[in-house]
C-alpha positions in Angstrom: 0.0 0.0 0.0 1.4 3.4 -1.0 1.8 6.2 1.5 -0.9 8.2 -0.4 -3.3 5.3 -0.3 -2.6 4.8 3.4 -3.4 8.5 4.0 -6.7 8.3 2.1 -7.7 5.2 4.0 -6.9 6.9 7.3 -8.9 10.0 6.3 -11.9 7.8 5.4 -11.6 5.9 8.7 -11.4 9.0 10.7 -14.3 10.6 8.8 -16.4 7.5 9.5 -15.5 7.5 13.1 -16.3 11.2 13.4 -19.7 10.5 11.7 -20.4 7.6 14.1 -19.5 9.8 17.2 -21.4 12.8 15.9 -24.3 13.9 18.2 -27.7 13.0 16.6 -31.3 13.8 17.4 -32.3 10.7 19.4 -35.2 8.8 17.9 -35.2 5.4 19.6 -37.6 4.4 22.3 -36.7 1.5 24.7 -39.8 -0.5 25.5 -39.7 -2.6 28.7 -41.9 -5.6 28.4 -42.6 -8.7 30.5 -42.4 -11.8 28.3 -43.5 -14.0 31.2 -46.9 -12.4 30.7 -47.0 -11.5 27.0 -44.8 -14.4 25.7 -43.5 -12.9 22.4 -42.8 -9.3 21.3 -45.1 -9.6 18.3 -48.1 -9.9 20.7 -47.2 -7.3 23.3 -49.3 -4.3 23.9 -46.4 -2.0 22.9 -45.8 -3.7 19.5 -49.5 -4.2 18.6 -50.9 -0.9 19.8 -48.1 1.7 20.4 -45.3 1.0 18.0 -47.3 2.2 14.9 -48.1 5.6 16.4 -44.5 5.9 17.5 -43.3 5.0 14.0 -45.6 7.7 12.6 -43.9 10.2 14.9 -40.5 9.2 13.5 -39.5 7.0 16.4 -38.2 3.4 16.3 -38.6 0.9 19.1 -36.2 -1.6 20.7 -37.4 -4.1 23.3 -36.1 -5.3 26.6 -37.5 -8.2 28.6 -37.6 -7.2 32.3 -37.5 -10.9 33.2 -33.8 -10.6 32.3 -33.2 -7.8 34.8 -32.8 -4.1 34.0 -31.1 -2.9 30.8 -27.8 -1.1 30.6 -28.7 2.2 29.0 -25.2 2.7 27.6 -26.1 0.1 25.0 -28.5 2.6 23.4 -26.6 5.7 22.2 -29.6 7.0 20.2 -32.1 6.8 23.0 -34.9 9.3 23.3 -36.9 7.7 26.1 -38.4 4.6 27.8 -41.9 3.3 27.5 -43.8 0.7 29.7 -47.2 -0.9 29.6 -47.6 -3.3 32.4 -50.7 -4.9 33.9 -49.2 -5.9 37.2 -46.0 -5.8 39.2 -43.2 -7.4 37.0 -40.1 -6.6 39.0 -38.3 -8.8 41.4 -37.0 -5.7 43.1 -39.3 -2.7 42.4 -37.1 -0.4 44.5 -34.2 -1.1 42.2 -36.4 -0.3 39.2 -37.5 3.0 40.7 -33.8 3.9 41.2 -33.0 2.8 37.6 -35.9 4.9 36.2 -34.8 7.9 38.2 -31.3 7.5 36.7 -32.7 7.3 33.2 -34.7 10.5 33.7 -31.8 12.3 35.3 -29.9 11.6 32.0 -32.7 13.5 30.2 -34.5 10.5 28.9 -38.3 10.9 28.7 -40.4 8.3 30.4 -43.9 7.2 29.3 -46.0 5.0 31.5 -49.2 3.4 30.1 -51.3 1.2 32.4 -49.8 0.1 35.7 -46.5 1.7 36.6 -45.2 -1.6 38.1 -43.8 0.0 41.3 -46.2 -0.8 44.1 -44.9 -4.3 44.9 -41.9 -6.5 44.3 -42.1 -10.2 43.4 -43.9 -12.2 46.0 -46.3 -9.3 46.8 -43.8 -7.4 49.1 -45.2 -3.8 49.2 -43.0 -0.9 48.2 -43.0 1.9 50.8 -45.3 4.7 49.7 -42.5 7.2 49.9 -40.7 5.4 47.1 -43.8 5.1 45.1 -44.4 8.8 45.3 -40.7 9.5 44.5 -41.4 7.8 41.1 -44.8 9.5 40.6 -43.4 12.9 41.5 -41.4 12.7 38.2 -44.8 13.0 36.5 -46.1 15.8 38.8 -48.3 13.4 40.8 -48.8 12.1 44.3 -50.6 9.0 45.4 -52.2 9.1 48.8 -52.9 5.4 48.6 -56.4 5.8 47.5 -58.5 4.0 44.9 -61.9 4.6 43.5 -63.4 1.2 42.6 -67.1 2.3 42.6 -67.2 4.8 39.8 -71.0 5.5 39.4 -70.5 8.9 41.1 -67.3 9.7 39.2 -67.4 12.0 36.2 -64.6 13.6 34.1 -64.3 17.2 35.2 -61.6 17.6 32.5 -61.3 15.6 29.3 -59.5 17.5 26.6 -59.1 16.7 22.9 -56.7 13.9 23.8 -59.5 11.9 25.3 -62.2 10.0 23.4 -60.1 9.3 20.3 -62.0 6.2 19.1 -64.3 5.6 22.1 -65.8 8.2 24.5 -65.8 7.8 28.2 -69.2 6.1 28.4 -70.8 3.3 30.3 -69.5 2.0 33.5 -66.1 3.5 34.0 -63.1 1.5 35.2 -61.8 2.0 38.7 -58.9 4.4 39.1 -56.1 5.4 41.5 -56.4 8.8 43.2 -53.5 10.8 41.9 -53.2 14.5 43.0 -51.2 16.8 40.8 -48.3 18.5 42.5 -46.4 20.1 39.7 -47.9 22.7 37.4 -45.3 22.1 34.7 -47.4 19.0 33.8 -50.6 19.3 31.7 -53.6 17.3 32.8 -55.7 15.8 30.0 -58.1 13.7 32.0 -59.3 14.5 35.6 -61.9 12.4 37.3 -64.0 13.8 40.2 -66.2 11.9 42.6 -69.6 13.3 43.7 -68.7 16.8 42.8 -65.9 17.0 45.4 -62.9 18.9 44.1 -60.8 17.3 46.8 -61.3 14.0 45.1 -59.9 15.0 41.8 -57.6 12.4 40.2 -55.3 13.2 37.3 -55.3 10.1 35.2 -53.6 11.4 32.0 -50.7 13.8 32.2 -47.8 15.0 30.0 -44.9 17.2 30.8 -41.2 17.8 30.8 -40.3 14.2 32.0 -42.7 12.3 29.7 -46.3 11.2 30.3 -48.5 8.8 32.2 -51.9 7.4 31.5 -53.7 5.2 34.0 -54.9 1.6 33.4 -58.4 1.5 32.0 -58.2 4.9 30.4 -55.9 4.2 27.5 -57.9 1.8 25.4 -61.2 -0.1 25.6 -61.7 -3.8 24.8 -65.1 -4.9 23.5 -65.4 -8.7 24.1 -68.6 -9.0 22.0 -66.8 -8.0 18.8 -63.3 -8.8 20.0 -62.0 -5.3 19.1 -59.8 -2.8 20.8 -60.5 1.0 20.6 -58.3 3.8 21.8 -59.7 6.1 24.5 -56.5 8.1 24.5 -55.3 9.8 21.3 -52.0 7.9 21.0 -50.5 10.3 18.4 -51.2 13.4 20.6 -50.2 11.7 23.8 -46.9 10.3 22.5 -46.1 13.5 20.6 -46.4 15.5 23.8 -44.7 12.8 26.0 -41.7 12.3 23.7 -41.6 15.9 22.5 -41.2 14.9 18.8 -41.9 18.3 17.3 -38.1 18.9 16.9 -37.7 15.6 15.1 -37.8 15.2 11.3 -40.1 12.2 10.6 -38.7 9.4 8.5 -41.7 8.8 6.2 -42.4 5.5 4.4 -45.7 6.4 3.0 -44.8 9.1 0.4 -42.5 9.5 -2.5 -42.1 12.6 -4.8 -44.9 14.3 -2.8 -47.4 11.5 -3.6 -48.7 8.5 -1.7 -46.4 5.5 -2.6 -47.9 2.5 -4.3 -46.7 -1.1 -4.5 -48.2 -4.5 -5.0 -46.9 -8.0 -4.4 -48.2 -11.5 -5.0 -47.4 -14.6 -3.0 -47.2 -17.8 -5.1 -49.8 -19.8 -3.1 -52.3 -21.4 -5.5 -50.1 -21.0 -8.5 -51.1 -24.3 -10.0 -54.8 -24.1 -9.2 -57.1 -24.3 -12.2 -59.2 -21.2 -12.7 -63.0 -21.3 -12.7 -63.3 -18.1 -14.7 -65.1 -18.5 -18.0 -64.0 -19.0 -20.7 -60.6 -19.8 -19.4 -61.8 -22.7 -17.2 -62.4 -25.0 -20.2 -58.8 -24.7 -21.2 -57.6 -25.5 -17.7 -55.8 -22.2 -17.4 -53.7 -21.9 -14.2 -54.6 -19.3 -11.6 -51.2 -17.7 -12.1 -52.0 -17.2 -15.8 -55.4 -15.9 -15.0 -53.9 -13.3 -12.7 -51.5 -12.3 -15.4 -54.3 -12.0 -18.0 -56.9 -10.2 -15.9 -54.9 -8.2 -13.3 -51.3 -7.6 -14.6 -51.3 -7.2 -18.4 -54.3 -4.7 -18.4 -52.4 -2.5 -15.9 -49.0 -2.0 -17.3 -48.5 1.3 -15.4 -48.8 -0.6 -12.0 -45.7 -2.5 -11.0 -46.1 -5.8 -9.2 -43.6 -8.2 -7.5 -44.4 -11.8 -8.2 -43.1 -14.4 -5.8 -43.5 -18.0 -6.8 -42.6 -21.0 -4.7 -39.7 -22.9 -6.3 -41.4 -26.2 -5.5 -44.4 -25.2 -7.6 -42.4 -24.3 -10.7 -39.2 -26.4 -10.7 -39.6 -29.7 -12.7 -37.3 -31.4 -10.2 -39.9 -30.8 -7.6 -43.6 -30.4 -8.4 -43.2 -28.0 -11.3 -44.8 -28.7 -14.7 -44.3 -27.2 -18.1 -47.5 -25.2 -17.5 -46.5 -23.9 -14.1 -43.0 -23.0 -15.3 -44.4 -21.4 -18.4 -46.7 -19.2 -16.3 -43.7 -17.9 -14.4 -41.7 -17.2 -17.6 -44.6 -15.3 -19.0 -45.0 -13.2 -15.9 -41.3 -12.4 -15.4 -41.2 -11.3 -19.0 -43.6 -8.4 -18.4 -41.8 -5.0 -17.9 -43.8 -4.1 -14.8 -43.2 -7.4 -13.1 -40.4 -7.7 -10.5 -39.3 -11.3 -9.7 -39.4 -12.2 -6.0 -39.3 -15.3 -3.9 -41.9 -17.0 -1.7 -39.2 -19.5 -0.6 -38.3 -22.9 -1.9 -40.6 -25.3 0.0 -43.1 -22.8 1.6 -42.6 -23.2 5.4 -45.9 -22.7 7.2 -44.6 -22.2 10.8 -41.2 -20.7 10.8 -40.5 -21.3 14.5 -40.6 -25.1 13.8 -37.4 -24.7 11.8 -35.5 -22.6 14.3 -34.1 -25.8 15.9 -34.8 -28.1 13.0 -33.8 -31.7 12.7 -34.9 -34.2 10.0 -36.1 -36.5 12.8 -38.4 -33.8 14.2 -40.1 -33.4 10.8 -40.2 -37.1 9.9 -43.5 -37.6 11.8 -45.2 -35.4 9.2 -44.1 -37.3 6.1 -47.2 -39.5 6.1 -49.4 -36.5 5.9 -47.9 -34.9 2.8 -49.8 -37.2 0.5 -53.0 -37.3 2.5 -55.7 -36.1 0.1 -57.8 -34.7 2.9 -55.0 -32.7 4.3 -52.8 -31.6 1.4 -54.8 -29.5 -1.1 -56.2 -26.5 0.7 -54.0 -27.0 3.8 -50.9 -26.8 1.7 -52.1 -23.7 -0.2 -53.2 -21.8 2.9 -51.5 -23.4 5.8 -54.8 -24.2 7.4 -55.0 -27.1 9.8 -57.8 -29.5 10.5 -58.4 -29.7 14.3 -57.5 -33.4 14.5 -54.1 -32.8 13.0 -52.7 -31.1 16.0 -53.2 -34.3 18.1 -51.7 -36.7 15.5 -48.2 -38.1 15.5 -47.2 -37.9 19.1 -44.5 -35.5 20.5 -43.4 -32.8 18.1 -46.4 -33.1 15.9 -48.3 -30.2 17.4 -47.5 -27.2 15.3 -50.6 -25.1 16.0 -53.0 -24.6 13.1 -50.8 -26.2 10.5 -51.2 -29.7 9.2 -47.5 -30.0 8.1 -44.6 -27.7 8.8 -44.0 -26.9 5.1 -45.6 -27.6 1.8 -42.8 -29.8 0.4 -41.0 -32.4 2.5 -39.0 -34.1 -0.2 -35.6 -33.2 1.2 -34.4 -32.0 4.6 -35.0 -28.3 5.4 -32.0 -26.1 4.3 -32.2 -22.5 5.3 -29.6 -21.4 2.7 -31.6 -23.1 -0.1 -34.9 -21.7 1.3 -33.6 -18.1 1.2 -30.5 -17.5 -1.0 -31.1 -20.5 -3.1 -34.6 -19.5 -4.0 -33.5 -15.9 -4.8 -30.8 -17.2 -7.0 -33.2 -19.6 -8.8 -35.6 -16.8 -9.7 -32.9 -14.4 -10.7 -31.6 -17.0 -13.2 -35.1 -17.6 -14.4 -35.8 -13.9 -15.0 -35.0 -12.3 -18.4 -33.4 -9.0 -19.2 -31.1 -8.7 -16.3 -33.9 -8.6 -13.7 -32.8 -9.6 -10.2 -34.9 -11.3 -7.5 -34.0 -9.6 -4.2 -37.2 -9.7 -2.2 -38.2 -12.6 0.1 -42.0 -12.6 0.8 -42.4 -14.6 4.0 -44.7 -17.6 3.8 -47.0 -19.3 6.2 -47.3 -17.5 9.6 -44.9 -14.8 8.3 -43.0 -14.9 11.6 -39.4 -15.7 10.6 -36.8 -16.3 13.3 -33.6 -14.2 13.5 -31.4 -16.6 11.5 -33.9 -16.6 8.6 -33.9 -12.8 8.5 -30.1 -12.8 8.7 -30.0 -15.3 5.8 -31.9 -12.7 3.6 -29.5 -10.0 4.5 -26.4 -12.2 3.9 -27.9 -13.1 0.5 -28.0 -9.4 -0.4 -31.8 -9.5 -0.3 -34.7 -7.7 1.5 -37.7 -9.1 3.3 -41.4 -8.4 3.7 -44.8 -9.7 4.8 -46.8 -9.9 8.0 -48.7 -7.1 9.7 -52.2 -7.6 8.0 -53.2 -3.9 8.2 -57.0 -3.4 8.3 -58.9 -0.2 9.1 -62.5 -0.5 7.9 -66.1 -1.2 9.2 -65.0 -4.7 10.4 -61.8 -3.4 12.0 -62.8 0.2 13.0 -59.6 1.2 14.8 -56.0 2.0 14.2 -55.2 -0.8 16.6 -55.2 -3.1 13.6 -52.8 -1.0 11.6 -49.3 -2.4 12.3 -46.0 -0.6 12.6 -43.4 -0.6 9.8 -42.0 -3.9 11.0 -40.8 -5.8 14.0 -37.4 -6.3 15.7 -36.3 -10.0 15.7 -33.1 -10.1 17.7 -30.6 -8.0 15.8 -32.6 -8.3 12.6 -35.6 -6.4 11.3 -38.7 -7.9 9.6 -40.5 -5.5 7.3 -44.3 -5.7 7.3 -46.4 -5.4 4.2 -48.5 -2.2 4.3 -51.9 -3.9 3.7 -53.6 -7.2 4.5 -54.1 -9.8 1.8 -57.3 -11.4 0.7 -57.2 -14.1 3.4 -58.6 -11.8 6.1 -61.4 -10.7 3.8 -62.5 -14.2 2.8 -62.2 -16.2 6.0 -59.0 -17.9 4.9 -60.3 -18.4 1.4 -63.4 -20.3 2.4 -66.3 -17.8 1.5 -67.0 -14.3 0.4 -64.6 -14.6 -2.4 -65.5 -11.0 -3.4 -64.4 -9.7 0.0 -61.1 -8.3 -1.1 -62.9 -5.4 -2.8 -63.3 -3.9 0.6 -59.6 -3.2 0.7 -60.5 0.2 -0.7 -61.9 1.2 2.7 -58.6 0.5 4.5 -56.8 2.3 1.7 -58.9 5.4 2.3 -58.8 5.3 6.1 -55.0 4.9 6.2 -54.6 8.0 3.9 -56.9 10.5 5.6 -57.0 12.4 7.9 -53.6 11.0 8.7 -51.5 9.2 6.1 -50.4 6.1 8.0 -49.6 3.6 5.2 -48.6 3.6 1.5 -51.1 2.1 -1.0 -50.4 -1.7 -1.0 -52.3 -4.4 -3.0 -51.1 -7.7 -1.6 -52.7 -11.0 -2.6 -52.1 -14.6 -3.6 -52.2 -16.4 -6.9 -55.3 -18.3 -5.9 -57.2 -15.0 -6.4 -57.1 -16.0 -10.0 -59.3 -19.1 -9.3 -62.7 -17.5 -8.7 -64.6 -15.0 -10.8 -65.6 -13.0 -7.7 -62.0 -12.7 -6.5 -60.7 -11.7 -9.9 -63.4 -9.0 -10.1 -62.5 -7.8 -6.5 -58.9 -7.6 -7.5 -59.6 -5.6 -10.6 -61.7 -3.2 -8.6 -58.7 -2.5 -6.3 -56.4 -2.0 -9.3 -58.9 0.4 -10.9 -59.1 2.3 -7.7 -55.3 2.5 -7.8 -55.4 3.7 -11.4 -57.7 6.5 -10.5 -55.6 7.7 -7.5 -52.7 10.1 -7.3 -49.8 7.7 -6.6 -46.1 7.1 -7.0 -45.7 3.4 -7.9 -42.6 1.5 -7.0 -41.6 -2.2 -6.9 -42.2 -4.0 -3.6 -38.5 -4.4 -3.0 -38.1 -0.7 -3.2 -40.6 -0.2 -0.4 -38.8 -2.8 1.6 -35.5 -0.9 1.2 -37.2 2.3 2.1 -38.6 0.7 5.3 -35.1 -0.5 6.1 -34.0 3.1 5.8 -36.6 4.1 8.3 -34.8 2.2 11.1 -31.3 3.3 10.1 -31.7 7.0 9.4 -30.1 9.5 11.8 -30.3 13.3 12.0 -27.3 15.5 13.1 -28.2 19.0 14.1 -26.6 21.4 11.6 -27.7 24.7 12.9 -25.3 27.4 14.0 -27.5 28.2 17.0 -29.2 25.8 19.5 -32.8 25.0 18.5 -32.2 26.0 14.9 -34.3 23.8 12.5 -31.5 22.5 10.3 -30.3 18.9 10.1 -27.9 16.7 8.1 -29.5 13.4 7.2 -27.3 10.3 7.7 -27.5 6.7 6.8 -31.0 6.9 5.3 -30.5 4.2 2.7 -33.3 4.3 0.1 -35.6 6.5 2.3 -36.1 9.8 0.5 -39.0 11.5 2.2 -39.0 13.4 5.5 -42.2 14.8 7.1 -42.7 17.7 9.4 -46.1 17.9 11.3 -48.0 21.0 12.3 -46.2 22.7 9.4 -48.7 24.6 7.3 -46.6 27.7 7.7 -43.2 26.0 7.4 -41.2 25.5 4.3 -37.8 24.4 3.1 -35.1 27.1 3.2 -33.4 26.1 -0.1 -30.6 28.7 0.4 -29.4 26.8 3.5 -30.3 23.2 2.3 -28.6 20.8 0.0 -29.8 17.6 -1.6 -33.5 18.6 -1.4 -35.6 18.0 -4.5 -38.9 19.4 -3.4 -41.6 20.0 -0.9 -45.4 19.7 -0.7 -47.9 20.5 2.0 -50.7 18.0 2.8 -53.0 17.6 5.7 -51.1 20.1 7.8 -47.8 18.4 7.2 -44.8 19.3 5.1 -43.4 16.4 3.0 -39.8 17.0 1.9 -38.4 15.0 -1.1 -34.6 14.3 -0.8 -32.3 13.7 -3.7 -31.1 10.0 -3.8 -28.0 11.2 -5.5 -26.9 13.1 -2.4 -25.6 10.9 0.4 -26.0 13.3 3.2 -28.5 16.0 2.4 -29.0 19.0 4.7 -32.6 20.2 5.4 -33.2 23.7 6.8 -36.7 25.0 7.5 -38.1 28.5 7.5 -41.4 30.0 8.5 -43.6 31.5 5.7 -46.6 33.9 5.8 -49.0 32.0 3.6 -50.2 28.4 3.6 -52.3 28.6 0.4 -49.4 29.0 -2.0 -46.3 27.0 -2.8 -43.5 28.5 -0.8 -41.3 30.7 -3.0 -37.8 29.7 -3.9 -35.0 30.9 -6.1 -34.5 27.5 -7.6 -37.0 25.0 -9.2 -38.3 22.3 -6.9 -40.6 19.3 -7.2 -44.2 19.7 -5.9 -45.4 16.2 -6.8 -44.8 13.5 -9.4 -45.6 9.9 -10.4 -41.9 9.1 -10.9 -38.9 9.1 -8.6 -36.3 11.8 -9.4 -32.6 12.1 -8.7 -29.6 14.2 -9.5 -31.2 17.6 -10.2 -28.8 20.1 -11.7 -29.2 23.6 -12.9 -28.7 24.2 -16.7 -28.8 27.9 -17.5 -32.3 29.1 -16.5 -33.6 25.6 -16.6 -32.6 22.2 -15.0 -32.1 18.6 -15.7 -33.0 15.7 -13.5 -32.9 11.9 -13.6 -36.2 10.0 -13.4 -37.5 6.5 -13.1 -40.9 5.0 -12.6 -44.0 3.3 -14.1 -46.5 4.7 -16.5 -46.5 8.2 -18.0 -44.7 10.7 -15.9 -47.2 13.2 -14.6 -45.4 15.8 -12.5 -45.6 19.3 -11.1 -42.6 21.6 -10.6 -42.5 25.0 -9.1 -40.2 27.1 -11.2 -38.8 30.6 -10.4 -40.5 32.4 -13.2 -43.8 31.9 -15.0 -43.8 31.4 -18.8 -43.4 28.7 -21.4 -41.0 25.8 -21.0 -39.7 23.0 -23.2 -39.5 19.5 -21.6 -37.6 16.6 -23.1 -37.0 13.0 -22.0 -33.7 11.4 -23.1 -31.8 8.2 -22.7 -28.4 7.3 -24.0 -28.3 10.4 -26.1 -31.7 9.8 -27.8 -34.7 12.0 -27.3 -37.7 9.7 -26.3 -40.3 12.5 -25.9 -40.5 16.3 -26.0 -43.2 18.9 -25.5 -43.9 22.2 -24.0 -45.8 23.4 -20.9 -46.9 26.7 -19.4 -46.1 27.9 -15.9 -48.8 30.3 -14.8 -48.9 33.0 -12.2 -48.6 30.4 -9.5 -45.2 29.4 -11.0 -46.4 25.8 -11.3 -45.2 23.8 -14.3 -47.4 20.8 -14.9 -46.5 18.3 -17.5 -47.0 14.6 -18.3 -44.1 12.9 -20.0 -45.4 10.1 -22.2 -42.3 7.8 -22.1 -41.3 4.7 -20.3 -39.0 5.3 -17.3 -38.7 1.8 -16.0 -35.2 2.2 -17.2 -33.9 5.6 -15.9 -34.0 8.5 -18.2 -33.0 12.2 -18.1 -35.5 15.1 -18.1 -34.4 18.5 -19.4 -36.6 21.6 -18.6 -35.8 24.9 -20.2 -37.6 28.2 -20.5 -38.6 29.2 -24.0 -36.6 32.3 -25.1 -38.8 35.3 -25.6 
């Protein structure tokens, strides 16, 4: 190595070390959970109820099981605060926990307590002295005089502000509650209960303030056992926003691209070889996979879709046939189709394979050919009740009849993940690459399976099952971006597939058409999720399901969207967890940040921002901005590794903020590498369908617009920017392969 090369390497190492040590705006919440009670993180109250609102506020969540003791906070350099939601007393030594929590708050960490604080007793029921209990509560401006109101018929809310009654009002028989007096006026009370008109009985049940927030058990959410649904009493967005003080935090946004709601679609290969019942194709024994292509993919060339077969269904060495392999080839050949993988043998219950041995699986061999168990059970992973009791020890795998669809050879994790991705990459034409693993079965991969995807250079998705409609009338059934699995991260799909609409593909085969209600409700009044159409190949089997699918696709066609491949969304979601923000202002509190390690994520959001805009004179790597629903969406330039975003206040909210340079307002394509050319600009673009877009330009007038690739002009036209300085144009060219746009004012 030459001296110059050594010097360059040293500079790079020092720069990287400086970046790693650079102070950042903390955006991680440490959730303390008790897995002796809640068993697995996926089913905890924090993950299923709180993590999605936290994600929306730009915060990511890491978990610690308090059964393992108390965590070392030095392990979390990006920590913003701590959150708990206990239902009892989980600590072996509650006094030690109170001291630990005090130390965390003394470091400036915010603390949020939902439900029981877990401080009244240690293991075995040993009571904690009230003085220590109140030492903890004092951090939230409260004092407990050891009182409790269990008969609430005389209790009424004397104060219930806009934070209370989010999805369910305080009606009916109210839960019992502790008697908390407020002792610190720095805290804001959002719910105060009073008994019998006596002000001396006031209990402050929901408070937020400089240390965080607390909401008493029974007044956070309501469970209705008749319909098996949970509804928020507390507005989780407002409560968590106040408690974790997120207004100073840029929000990493996975819902929006180029100022538009993002769209993606993906298909799992289940039912690939089913024969369609749709006339007139049924008489020719057309496969469901071909029916989906004919009815739902070819007619919508502007809507990309990621197709994930199962190798066992298409490989002739397994159960593949010329027809099933031909269906894959025809699909992969379409320009808008991205090849993906639904694994090699379709595992149904991933936990079964975490400690796999062939002997453990041998008991299921006899079931693979059982005509009563194989057909629908293999396609859907459904289990007949008697299967769980068959076969003796090791045979009970919950609702599944067999652990995976194909048992011909012993399970091989490398083959299941990297091998399947390689198989589909080799099968795909035109240099297409399969990088996305769409989880099969219960969609709950173990850590090593997720690591195998990463090591294969791939990305992962599935799980979550987002619903928000008349049957699921609550955000409690809208999942977070993903879930932590050890050191790995599973990315959830943004919508539920047709299984939840059709009772696991047993009836109401038209049910998937109701997806449009979830799509609407997760877009307004708050955009919580991108637009995702996720289904299986067996949707091509029934005429009703094909019609439902086409209805969803037609709704997508009529909506203002920015379509991307499903693997692109997965990469964006990965960026959500990795992105960091380094303050870049010259003065404390200045709203200017450098964005680090964001990966493929290129949208930031700022809430309560109708009169806020990008200060382009002090920003770099910003493509554009758009206001929607009171938020400011900022489009970052993928060509700039570390953009800087600065904000400024503006006087009007009804006009695009002025700027001396052109910027993107919204567009169907993704854009990158904008550069000034004279009085115009050029920018790279990629996307699906014709490129509808709106730019704000410095001066009104007529402009020429051209689309070029490899030195050839593919399209050219003109457009007029009016008095509002908006230049609207639709470029009728294919941008699946990136192209360059040139925009120039017409000389007068």
